[in-house]
C-alpha positions, -999 to +999 in steps of 0.1 A: +428+347+241+448+369+220+474+394+231+451+422+219+423+408+241+447+405+272+459+441+266+423+454+265+415+435+298+445+449+318+454+483+301+433+504+324+450+489+355+485+498+343+483+532+360+520+542+360+536+538+326+569+551+340+603+548+322+624+517+332+595+501+351+602+465+363+575+440+366+571+404+372+546+380+356+540+350+380+526+321+362+534+335+327+523+304+308+526+309+271+532+347+275+499+361+263+497+385+292+534+390+294+534+404+258+503+425+266+520+440+297+552+446+277+532+466+252+519+488+279+550+496+298+570+527+292+604+530+276+629+506+291+605+484+308+614+450+320+594+419+328+605+388+348+584+361+332+581+332+358+566+298+353+575+263+366+575+249+332+599+259+304+577+282+280+581+292+244+570+329+250+569+340+214+583+375+226+569+405+207+588+430+227+625+420+223+647+429+252+618+435+276+612+400+288+635+376+308+620+340+315+628+324+348+620+288+354+608+282+390+578+276+412+567+310+421+546+296+452+573+275+467+607+288+455+623+320+465+618+348+439+650+361+423+640+397+421+632+425+444+617+460+444+596+456+413+571+483+403+544+457+396+533+420+398+510+404+372+492+373+379+469+363+351+449+329+357+477+321+383+464+332+417+439+304+417+469+279+421+477+295+455+462+276+484+474+298+512+467+332+498+475+353+528+509+337+533+516+342+495+506+378+497+531+384+525+558+367+504+553+388+473+548+421+493+586+419+501+593+420+465+571+449+455+579+486+458+558+505+484+544+525+454+540+494+433+508+478+421+496+443+412+472+432+383+453+400+391+432+383+363+409+356+376+376+338+373+349+355+392+338+322+410+342+303+442+337+269+425+366+247+424+376+223+396+408+206+385+419+236+364+410+262+391+418+245+424+416+276+447+393+301+430+389+336+442+359+358+434+363+395+431+345+400+462+369+376+481+399+392+464+388+425+479+386+411+515+419+390+511+440+420+499+423+445+523+433+421+552+468+421+540+470+458+541+463+469+506+439+499+505+430+500+468+415+470+450+395+481+418+381+460+390+397+474+358+384+448+333+359+421+327+351+395+300+332+363+295+355+332+298+359+312+267+361+280+288+335+287+315+302+305+318+316+329+345+331+362+340+368+369+342+380+400+359+411+420+359+419+439+393+444+466+401+457+464+437+478+490+455+488+499+490+472+534+485 
């Protein structure tokens, strides 16, 4: 996937392009979605790009992105009060999703939002150990107190026959 494809997938979900918005990209990998998000944020936007492996992000938006090496599932997160959290092809690594959601809620502003990009499947494999279909995502986040879960993008996966979806999640 290219940055332009990633941007097209998530852009409808970035509803508040406010100045100085701060986001975290958990499980940023090579930074394709990090750069997509950076292109969509308002002036002065910042992104904490988090991954457990050192990444060469090929940053396209200088000054907006700060890389942090840590395991976002098990380690404490070194930021708080962010406007948004992006997880692109990363939520399927989280085994205990309800506990993880409680963890990240503490780092998100009450008016904040999340963007989740995942495979729309319940079939596990070694690359997607804990999958979550869009239907299950709605249920999981509703149970955690979020009242807004909307699919904002969809595309066919290059690796699998399933669709990938992008969802926007908010408290209200």
